[in-house]
Residue frames relative to the residue before (quaternion, step in Angstrom):
aa qw qx qy qz dx dy dz
M 1.0000 0.0000 0.0000 0.0000 0.00 0.00 0.00
S 0.4088 -0.7152 0.5090 0.2495 3.60 -0.83 0.94
A 0.6062 -0.5621 0.4210 0.3733 3.53 -1.32 0.19
G 0.3589 -0.7357 0.5001 0.2824 3.59 1.19 -0.38
E 0.6466 -0.4555 0.4003 0.4628 3.56 -1.24 -0.44
L 0.2082 -0.8114 0.5411 0.0745 3.55 -0.73 1.13
H 0.0342 -0.7615 0.6467 0.0265 3.52 -1.23 0.65
T 0.1945 -0.7864 0.5789 0.0924 3.56 -0.93 0.97
I 0.1370 -0.7661 0.6248 0.0627 3.52 -1.00 0.93
Q 0.0205 0.8138 -0.5797 0.0347 3.58 -1.12 0.54
D 0.0675 -0.7196 0.6861 0.0828 3.44 -1.41 0.39
G 0.8192 -0.3158 0.1394 0.4579 3.58 -1.21 -0.05
G 0.8329 0.2707 -0.1216 0.4671 3.59 0.84 -0.89
L 0.7933 0.2401 -0.0791 0.5538 3.59 1.20 -0.16
S 0.0565 -0.7514 0.6523 0.0817 3.55 -1.31 0.43
A 0.0731 -0.7800 0.6207 0.0318 3.56 -1.22 0.53
T 0.2011 -0.7699 0.5978 0.0977 3.55 -1.13 0.78
I 0.1101 -0.8055 0.5822 -0.0112 3.53 -0.83 1.12
S 0.2621 -0.7717 0.5657 0.1257 3.56 -1.07 0.83
T 0.5146 -0.6006 0.5015 0.3507 3.56 -1.22 0.46
D 0.6037 0.5411 -0.3690 0.4544 3.63 1.10 -0.52
G 0.8488 -0.0294 -0.0346 0.5268 3.53 -0.41 1.28
A 0.3795 -0.7096 0.4844 0.3432 3.61 1.29 0.02
E 0.3212 0.8077 -0.4416 0.2225 3.54 1.18 0.66
L 0.4338 -0.6556 0.5644 0.2520 3.50 -1.12 0.85
H 0.1847 -0.8178 0.5410 0.0668 3.58 -0.75 1.09
S 0.8157 0.0453 0.0269 0.5761 3.59 1.10 -0.57
I 0.0006 -0.7226 0.6900 0.0418 3.50 -1.31 0.62
R 0.0065 0.8256 -0.5614 0.0565 3.56 -0.51 1.17
T 0.4250 -0.6700 0.5447 0.2717 3.52 -1.13 0.71
A 0.6894 -0.4648 0.3479 0.4331 3.57 -1.27 0.18
G 0.6861 0.4708 -0.2761 0.4810 3.57 1.17 -0.58
G 0.6108 -0.6041 0.3342 0.3877 3.60 1.27 0.12
R 0.4486 0.6863 -0.4656 0.3332 3.61 1.20 0.15
E 0.2906 -0.7566 0.5634 0.1604 3.58 -0.76 1.07
L 0.2220 -0.8166 0.5268 0.0796 3.57 -0.70 1.14
L 0.6990 0.4547 -0.2553 0.4893 3.59 1.22 -0.41
W 0.5649 -0.5862 0.4740 0.3354 3.54 -1.15 0.72
Q 0.3213 -0.8030 0.4834 0.1354 3.56 -0.85 1.03
A 0.6019 -0.6386 0.3489 0.3289 3.56 0.98 1.02
G 0.1413 0.8082 -0.5503 0.1551 3.55 0.72 1.10
P 0.7476 -0.4380 0.2587 0.4270 3.56 -1.29 0.12
E 0.5792 0.5967 -0.3842 0.4011 3.61 1.14 -0.48
W 0.7651 -0.0778 0.0700 0.6354 3.58 1.19 -0.66
P 0.2549 -0.8544 0.4364 0.1205 3.61 -0.23 1.27
R 0.6118 0.5158 -0.3804 0.4636 3.60 1.04 0.70
H 0.4273 -0.6910 0.5279 0.2476 3.57 -1.35 0.27
A 0.7728 -0.1901 0.2314 0.5596 3.54 0.62 -1.23
P 0.0096 -0.8580 0.5132 0.0163 3.62 0.61 1.02
V 0.4370 -0.6475 0.5666 0.2623 3.51 -1.34 0.57
L 0.2268 -0.7827 0.5682 0.1149 3.60 -0.77 1.04
F 0.3606 0.6923 -0.5474 0.3019 3.58 -0.49 1.24
P 0.6233 -0.1808 -0.7603 -0.0265 1.67 -1.95 1.57
I 0.6900 0.3711 -0.3063 0.5407 3.58 1.23 0.37
V 0.2603 -0.6859 0.6505 0.1968 3.49 -1.42 0.37
G 0.7813 0.1999 -0.1783 0.5638 3.58 -0.71 1.03
R 0.6364 -0.5420 0.4059 0.3694 3.54 -1.21 -0.59
L 0.3311 -0.6383 0.6406 0.2696 3.47 -1.49 0.14
A 0.5979 -0.5639 0.4130 0.3923 3.58 -1.08 0.62
G 0.8400 0.0674 -0.0905 0.5308 3.56 -0.76 1.06
D 0.4546 -0.6812 0.4438 0.3638 3.61 1.28 0.26
R 0.4912 0.6793 -0.3811 0.3900 3.55 1.17 0.70
L 0.1428 -0.7689 0.6207 0.0559 3.55 -0.77 1.14
L 0.1261 -0.8020 0.5835 0.0213 3.55 -0.65 1.20
H 0.1133 0.7857 -0.5976 0.1130 3.57 -0.71 1.13
D 0.8369 -0.0526 -0.0250 0.5442 3.56 -0.69 1.14
G 0.7267 -0.4618 0.2231 0.4570 3.52 1.03 0.89
A 0.6489 0.4856 -0.3190 0.4913 3.63 1.26 -0.14
A 0.2512 -0.7910 0.5473 0.1077 3.57 -0.91 0.95
T 0.0335 -0.7639 0.6440 0.0232 3.56 -1.09 0.83
R 0.4915 -0.6632 0.4790 0.2985 3.57 -1.22 0.35
M 0.0265 0.7779 -0.6237 0.0712 3.57 -0.74 1.15
T 0.2400 -0.8138 0.5155 0.1201 3.56 -0.41 1.21
Q 0.7764 -0.3938 0.2359 0.4319 3.55 -1.33 0.32
H 0.8616 0.1008 -0.1339 0.4791 3.54 -1.05 1.01
G 0.5894 -0.6390 0.3575 0.3413 3.60 1.20 0.29
F 0.6453 -0.5918 0.3749 0.3047 3.54 -1.36 0.04
A 0.5045 0.6891 -0.4372 0.2820 3.63 1.09 -0.44
R 0.6426 0.5543 -0.3288 0.4145 3.59 0.98 -0.80
D 0.7440 0.3645 -0.2121 0.5182 3.60 1.23 -0.39
R 0.5907 0.5539 -0.3764 0.4501 3.58 1.23 0.32
A 0.4759 -0.6485 0.5125 0.3006 3.57 -1.24 0.53
F 0.2329 -0.7327 0.6286 0.1175 3.55 -0.86 1.08
T 0.3344 -0.7191 0.5709 0.2125 3.55 -1.34 0.18
F 0.4179 -0.6684 0.5493 0.2775 3.57 -0.97 0.84
I 0.0925 -0.7886 0.6051 0.0593 3.57 -0.90 0.93
E 0.7618 0.0411 -0.0813 0.6414 3.57 1.33 -0.17
R 0.2029 0.7635 -0.6079 0.0803 3.56 -1.15 0.57
D 0.0955 0.7557 -0.6442 0.0698 3.48 -1.10 0.84
R 0.8186 -0.3062 0.1696 0.4554 3.53 -1.28 -0.26
S 0.8322 0.2373 -0.0952 0.4920 3.61 0.87 -0.88
E 0.8021 0.1566 -0.1192 0.5638 3.62 1.22 0.04
C 0.0171 -0.7764 0.6291 0.0337 3.52 -1.30 0.32
R 0.1612 -0.7751 0.6066 0.0723 3.54 -1.26 0.47
L 0.0999 -0.7932 0.6006 0.0139 3.55 -0.97 0.97
V 0.1663 -0.7928 0.5808 0.0809 3.55 -1.24 0.49
L 0.0586 -0.7349 0.6733 0.0554 3.50 -1.33 0.61
E 0.0705 -0.7986 0.5976 0.0141 3.58 -0.87 1.00
D 0.6158 -0.5396 0.4090 0.4030 3.54 -1.22 0.44
D 0.0097 0.7721 -0.6348 0.0273 3.53 -1.16 0.65
E 0.7635 -0.3601 0.2544 0.4719 3.55 -1.29 -0.06
Q 0.6568 0.5255 -0.3091 0.4437 3.57 0.98 -0.84
S 0.6951 0.4547 -0.2854 0.4782 3.61 0.88 -0.90
R 0.6774 0.5131 -0.3081 0.4276 3.60 0.93 -0.84
A 0.5623 0.5963 -0.3893 0.4204 3.58 1.23 -0.34
I 0.7796 0.2707 -0.1687 0.5389 3.59 1.15 -0.47
Y 0.7628 0.1814 -0.0800 0.6155 3.59 1.27 -0.44
P 0.1319 -0.8808 0.4509 0.0589 3.58 0.24 1.27
F 0.4984 0.6252 -0.4323 0.4170 3.55 0.77 1.11
G 0.4361 -0.6716 0.5328 0.2739 3.55 -1.17 0.62
F 0.1158 0.7912 -0.5938 0.0897 3.58 -1.04 0.77
R 0.0849 -0.7308 0.6685 0.1089 3.52 -1.37 0.28
L 0.0642 -0.8080 0.5851 -0.0262 3.56 -0.55 1.24
E 0.0418 -0.7836 0.6198 -0.0038 3.57 -0.67 1.15
I 0.0777 -0.7744 0.6275 0.0222 3.54 -1.04 0.85
A 0.1045 -0.8025 0.5874 0.0081 3.56 -0.78 1.12
Y 0.1442 -0.7555 0.6358 0.0651 3.53 -1.13 0.83
G 0.1028 0.8017 -0.5831 0.0823 3.56 -0.87 0.90
I 0.1836 -0.7692 0.6032 0.1036 3.55 -1.10 0.74
D 0.0122 -0.7590 0.6506 -0.0230 3.51 -0.99 0.98
G 0.8107 -0.0629 -0.0061 0.5820 3.57 -0.28 1.26
S 0.7729 -0.2972 0.2399 0.5067 3.60 -0.58 -1.13
T 0.6086 0.5410 -0.3607 0.4547 3.61 1.18 0.43
L 0.1982 -0.7429 0.6310 0.1033 3.53 -0.99 0.99
T 0.0998 -0.7798 0.6167 0.0392 3.57 -0.90 0.98
V 0.1151 -0.7670 0.6298 0.0429 3.54 -0.94 0.99
S 0.0629 -0.8281 0.5561 -0.0312 3.59 -0.51 1.23
Y 0.1769 -0.7791 0.5984 0.0608 3.55 -1.09 0.83
H 0.0104 -0.7622 0.6473 0.0043 3.53 -1.10 0.80
L 0.0360 -0.8049 0.5915 -0.0310 3.56 -0.50 1.23
A 0.0665 -0.8195 0.5687 -0.0242 3.55 -0.58 1.23
N 0.2975 -0.7282 0.5942 0.1679 3.52 -1.26 0.63
P 0.1146 -0.8239 0.5527 0.0495 3.62 -0.24 1.22
G 0.5758 0.6414 -0.3545 0.3626 3.58 1.27 -0.16
H 0.5910 -0.5800 0.4451 0.3408 3.52 -1.38 -0.15
D 0.7007 0.3980 -0.2540 0.5349 3.59 1.28 -0.08
V 0.6477 -0.4971 0.3985 0.4179 3.55 -1.28 0.30
L 0.2835 -0.7429 0.5864 0.1545 3.55 -1.07 0.85
P 0.1299 -0.7868 0.5995 0.0676 3.62 -0.53 1.15
A 0.1871 0.8081 -0.5288 0.1798 3.59 -0.61 1.04
S 0.1922 -0.6924 0.6714 0.1814 3.46 -1.44 0.27
L 0.0940 -0.7839 0.6133 0.0207 3.55 -1.23 0.54
G 0.1303 0.8186 -0.5491 0.1066 3.56 -0.80 0.91
A 0.3579 -0.6822 0.5952 0.2285 3.51 -1.40 0.35
H 0.1157 -0.8083 0.5771 0.0150 3.58 -1.10 0.72
P 0.1668 0.8197 -0.5371 0.1084 3.65 0.86 0.85
A 0.2240 -0.7569 0.6050 0.1042 3.55 -1.05 0.90
F 0.1477 -0.8108 0.5648 0.0419 3.56 -0.53 1.20
A 0.6198 -0.5516 0.4062 0.3828 3.54 -1.19 0.59
W 0.0439 0.7693 -0.6355 0.0482 3.53 -1.07 0.88
P 0.4177 -0.2840 -0.8075 0.3047 1.62 -0.75 2.39
L 0.6254 -0.5737 0.3916 0.3555 3.54 -1.29 0.41
E 0.7893 0.1019 -0.0633 0.6022 3.57 1.15 -0.54
P 0.5835 -0.5669 0.4341 0.3870 3.63 -1.07 0.57
G 0.7697 0.3525 -0.2659 0.4610 3.53 -1.04 0.79
L 0.6085 0.5228 -0.3571 0.4784 3.56 1.25 -0.23
A 0.4453 -0.6818 0.5098 0.2773 3.57 -1.00 0.75
A 0.5135 -0.6560 0.4537 0.3165 3.57 -0.88 0.95
D 0.7298 0.4408 -0.2631 0.4516 3.60 0.89 -0.87
A 0.5391 0.5783 -0.4256 0.4401 3.59 1.26 0.24
H 0.5759 0.5816 -0.3730 0.4370 3.57 1.31 -0.16
E 0.0382 -0.7761 0.6292 0.0194 3.52 -1.26 0.51
I 0.3179 -0.6619 0.6224 0.2711 3.50 -1.41 0.09
L 0.0957 -0.7646 0.6368 0.0279 3.54 -0.95 1.00
F 0.2587 -0.7873 0.5453 0.1265 3.56 -0.40 1.27
D 0.5978 -0.5746 0.4259 0.3620 3.55 -1.23 0.45
S 0.7817 0.1515 -0.0710 0.6008 3.58 1.15 -0.63
E 0.6119 -0.5157 0.4302 0.4179 3.56 -1.26 0.25
E 0.1566 -0.7954 0.5838 0.0444 3.55 -1.05 0.86
P 0.0367 0.8619 -0.5038 0.0442 3.58 0.45 1.20
A 0.5239 0.6770 -0.4159 0.3069 3.62 1.15 -0.43
P 0.5929 -0.5668 0.4278 0.3797 3.59 -1.14 0.56
I 0.3778 -0.7134 0.5484 0.2181 3.56 -1.24 0.48
R 0.3559 -0.6854 0.5836 0.2509 3.52 -1.37 0.17
R 0.1482 -0.7511 0.6356 0.0993 3.51 -1.33 0.48
V 0.2839 -0.7326 0.5858 0.1987 3.53 -1.33 0.27
T 0.1380 -0.7295 0.6590 0.1205 3.51 -1.35 0.43
G 0.8235 0.0319 -0.0699 0.5621 3.55 -0.68 1.07
G 0.6750 -0.5102 0.2787 0.4543 3.57 1.17 0.62
L 0.6544 0.4916 -0.3161 0.4797 3.61 1.26 -0.03
L 0.5477 -0.6627 0.4225 0.2871 3.54 -1.05 0.86
R 0.3962 -0.7131 0.5298 0.2320 3.54 -0.81 1.04
P 0.5493 -0.6467 0.4136 0.3302 3.60 -1.10 0.62
D 0.7449 0.4053 -0.2182 0.4830 3.58 1.06 -0.68
V 0.4073 -0.6820 0.5516 0.2544 3.54 -1.16 0.68
E 0.2665 -0.7497 0.5849 0.1572 3.58 -1.31 0.29
P 0.6058 -0.5436 0.4106 0.4110 3.61 -1.12 0.46
S 0.5046 -0.6638 0.4614 0.3030 3.57 -1.01 0.80
P 0.3733 -0.7075 0.5488 0.2426 3.58 -1.07 0.72
V 0.5074 0.6263 -0.4255 0.4114 3.59 1.32 -0.05
R 0.1659 -0.7751 0.6044 0.0805 3.55 -0.85 0.99
G 0.7903 -0.0635 -0.0139 0.6092 3.54 -0.13 1.31
R 0.7703 -0.2302 0.2159 0.5541 3.57 -0.35 -1.29
R 0.6777 0.5487 -0.2667 0.4106 3.59 1.21 -0.41
L 0.0966 -0.7492 0.6536 0.0464 3.53 -1.05 0.93
E 0.2968 -0.7501 0.5711 0.1522 3.55 -0.63 1.20
L 0.2617 -0.7842 0.5498 0.1190 3.58 -0.79 1.06
T 0.1658 0.7576 -0.6077 0.1711 3.54 -0.47 1.28
P 0.6306 -0.5485 0.3718 0.4040 3.63 -1.09 0.51
S 0.6244 0.5652 -0.3544 0.4063 3.60 1.01 -0.72
L 0.5333 0.6418 -0.3998 0.3791 3.59 1.19 -0.43
F 0.7792 0.3541 -0.1534 0.4939 3.61 1.07 -0.74
T 0.3963 0.7074 -0.5040 0.2976 3.63 1.14 0.23
D 0.7264 0.3474 -0.2207 0.5504 3.61 1.22 -0.39
D 0.6631 -0.5235 0.2752 0.4588 3.55 1.11 0.83
A 0.8092 -0.3275 0.2019 0.4440 3.56 -1.32 -0.28
V 0.3714 -0.6398 0.6211 0.2589 3.48 -1.42 0.43
I 0.0718 -0.8261 0.5589 -0.0077 3.59 -0.60 1.13
L 0.1495 -0.7458 0.6458 0.0659 3.53 -0.83 1.10
D 0.1643 -0.8411 0.5070 0.0926 3.57 -0.24 1.21
E 0.7743 0.1402 -0.1462 0.5995 3.60 1.26 -0.04
P 0.0137 0.8345 -0.5508 0.0093 3.63 0.59 1.03
V 0.4386 -0.6721 0.5364 0.2613 3.53 -1.13 0.80
S 0.6749 0.5245 -0.2854 0.4335 3.55 0.99 -0.93
R 0.1852 -0.7319 0.6393 0.1459 3.49 -1.38 0.39
G 0.7755 0.1609 -0.1521 0.5913 3.52 1.20 0.59
L 0.0700 -0.7808 0.6206 0.0186 3.52 -1.35 0.36
R 0.3047 -0.6935 0.6136 0.2229 3.51 -1.41 0.20
Y 0.0925 -0.7899 0.6060 0.0173 3.59 -0.75 1.09
G 0.5659 0.5985 -0.4356 0.3630 3.56 -0.74 1.02
I 0.7186 -0.3937 0.3524 0.4521 3.50 -1.26 -0.67
P 0.4835 -0.6458 0.4873 0.3343 3.64 -0.82 0.84
D 0.8399 0.0360 -0.0882 0.5343 3.56 -0.83 1.11
G 0.6898 0.4341 -0.2847 0.5047 3.59 1.19 0.51
P 0.8014 -0.2408 0.1781 0.5178 3.61 -1.15 -0.48
A 0.1259 0.7960 -0.5750 0.1413 3.57 -0.91 0.92
L 0.2902 -0.6886 0.6262 0.2227 3.49 -1.45 0.14
R 0.2397 -0.7302 0.6229 0.1461 3.53 -0.98 0.90
I 0.0394 -0.8145 0.5768 -0.0476 3.59 -0.58 1.20
G 0.0022 0.7979 -0.6019 0.0315 3.56 -0.88 0.99
W 0.0822 -0.7937 0.6008 0.0482 3.57 -1.24 0.38
T 0.1285 -0.7685 0.6234 0.0658 3.53 -1.25 0.62
N 0.8472 0.1328 -0.1402 0.4950 3.57 -1.11 0.85
F 0.5268 0.5095 -0.4785 0.4836 3.54 1.05 0.82
S 0.3524 -0.7926 0.4730 0.1546 3.57 -0.90 0.95
Q 0.7837 0.2345 -0.1183 0.5628 3.59 1.13 -0.62
L 0.1754 -0.7687 0.6044 0.1140 3.54 -1.32 0.26
G 0.1256 -0.7721 0.6207 0.0542 3.53 -0.93 1.00
I 0.0836 -0.7617 0.6407 0.0483 3.56 -1.15 0.73
W 0.1096 0.8274 -0.5276 0.1580 3.57 -0.58 1.14
S 0.0664 0.7204 -0.6896 -0.0323 3.47 -1.37 0.50
K 0.4871 -0.6885 0.4618 0.2748 3.56 -1.15 0.54
P 0.4047 -0.7123 0.5124 0.2575 3.61 -0.65 1.04
V 0.0126 0.7648 -0.6428 0.0411 3.55 -1.03 0.91
G 0.8166 -0.0622 0.0037 0.5738 3.59 -0.43 1.18
D 0.7896 -0.2429 0.2189 0.5193 3.55 -0.79 -1.08
G 0.7292 0.3793 -0.2254 0.5230 3.57 1.28 -0.04
T 0.4946 -0.6003 0.4949 0.3874 3.56 -1.06 -0.81
A 0.6083 -0.4859 0.4567 0.4305 3.53 -1.34 0.12
P 0.5513 -0.6669 0.3977 0.3054 3.60 -1.09 0.68
F 0.5952 0.5039 -0.4286 0.4563 3.56 0.63 1.14
L 0.1673 -0.7446 0.6353 0.1182 3.51 -1.33 0.44
C 0.2257 -0.7687 0.5867 0.1182 3.57 -0.78 1.07
I 0.0498 -0.7516 0.6578 0.0036 3.55 -0.91 1.00
E 0.0330 -0.8837 0.4524 -0.1149 3.51 -0.10 1.45
P 0.1762 -0.7638 0.6125 0.1021 3.61 -0.41 1.13
W 0.0610 -0.8184 0.5710 -0.0219 3.57 -0.84 1.01
N 0.1345 -0.6678 0.7106 0.1761 3.45 -1.53 0.24
G 0.7542 0.2909 -0.2320 0.5410 3.56 0.07 1.27
L 0.1748 -0.7620 0.6163 0.0946 3.52 -1.30 0.46
A 0.6478 -0.4913 0.4048 0.4183 3.55 -1.32 0.23
S 0.6221 -0.5240 0.4183 0.4043 3.55 -1.26 0.35
P 0.5113 -0.6013 0.5050 0.3492 3.60 -1.07 0.63
Q 0.6284 -0.5753 0.3710 0.3694 3.57 -1.11 0.67
D 0.7475 0.3974 -0.2207 0.4844 3.58 1.05 -0.68
F 0.5775 0.5988 -0.3790 0.4053 3.64 1.21 0.22
E 0.1169 0.7817 -0.6058 0.0909 3.58 -0.78 1.05
G 0.3955 0.7589 -0.4353 0.2796 3.56 1.22 0.51
E 0.7680 -0.3117 0.2777 0.4856 3.50 -1.34 -0.41
F 0.5865 -0.6101 0.4020 0.3496 3.56 -1.00 0.85
M 0.6289 0.5570 -0.3355 0.4262 3.60 0.99 -0.79
D 0.6994 0.4511 -0.2572 0.4912 3.59 1.19 -0.50
K 0.4306 0.7144 -0.4577 0.3077 3.61 1.25 -0.05
P 0.4706 -0.6761 0.4808 0.3004 3.62 -0.88 0.87
H 0.8352 0.2910 -0.2117 0.4159 3.52 -1.39 0.48
L 0.4554 0.6578 -0.4790 0.3611 3.61 1.13 0.43
M 0.3950 -0.6212 0.6056 0.3022 3.54 -1.31 0.40
M 0.1620 -0.7664 0.6139 0.0974 3.57 -1.06 0.75
I 0.0773 -0.8262 0.5581 -0.0020 3.56 -0.20 1.31
P 0.3805 -0.7534 0.4836 0.2320 3.61 -0.59 1.09
P 0.6642 -0.4734 0.3746 0.4409 3.60 -1.24 0.30
G 0.8135 0.2049 -0.1887 0.5105 3.54 -0.85 1.01
G 0.6089 0.5765 -0.3500 0.4175 3.58 1.26 -0.11
S 0.1331 -0.7791 0.6074 0.0794 3.55 -1.32 0.08
I 0.1827 -0.7422 0.6273 0.1490 3.54 -1.35 0.25
G 0.1606 -0.7724 0.6055 0.1048 3.53 -1.24 0.50
A 0.0311 0.7762 -0.6286 0.0369 3.57 -1.16 0.62
A 0.0479 -0.8057 0.5903 0.0086 3.58 -1.21 0.39
W 0.0597 -0.7497 0.6511 0.1020 3.51 -1.35 0.33
T 0.2026 -0.7779 0.5883 0.0876 3.55 -1.25 0.56
V 0.0717 -0.7638 0.6372 0.0739 3.53 -1.28 0.45
T 0.0267 -0.7813 0.6226 -0.0339 3.54 -1.00 1.00
P 0.3187 -0.7468 0.5408 0.2197 3.64 -0.65 0.98
E 0.1303 -0.7661 0.6257 0.0681 3.54 -1.18 0.72
R 0.8588 0.0188 -0.0517 0.5093 3.57 -0.88 1.00
I 0.5313 0.5553 -0.4392 0.4653 3.54 1.06 0.86
A 0.3414 -0.7699 0.5063 0.1855 3.56 -0.58 1.13
């Protein structure tokens, strides 16, 4: 995948670079030049893909609508499509993707997806606006998949990092196998508000909070370098890193979602798939996430 057309935004404490390819965030840098985002190494060749119109997988990568089947691969097609800049200046930009002949061949619904990036001081905000311009209900999922550096700075131990949620998260978690949602829940690895980050956490794929209480968290070193991450109007949260040998790749994905992968036993019509948003004709939804570095030069 090419880098597409890039645009960098900045304010006093932060800069970010965004591509037209997938409207993907390619870089988040502090004023001191510290890169906070994974740089798409061989372990995983992406930075922060946009997940639309599905999160996770469909059984057999098969979307069934009105009895006709099309092929829809994991996390949908938006991450591999060219968006268009409709606004851009020094501190913000906005991109759009609309349905067309290519999208309707695999996803027969009208949509308009706008994604805005803006920096205010040391906070980056990523906002989503998904509208239904059609005459039928729009079934969709939408998610973010940013991969942050792990460790956050050279010389820091990966296992010294933790996630501290804003609230206690005692509810069971979900897991996937082959990208599909398992039927049974599992005990949460979160202890109170704290999630210890170790490679063993991801040997069984992502940790999925399907009803998180929190709307924010702190990822990093206790009393040290960290990222403050918040989200609004997202219902689920995925946390993932890719196992490599006895450890993981040097990134941690913290992913606010509206939607989950298909259950392992679901092969029905797409409109009946659990965890979809149903946007009425003429309607729209909005969501956003933010990241703010703390104690990182």
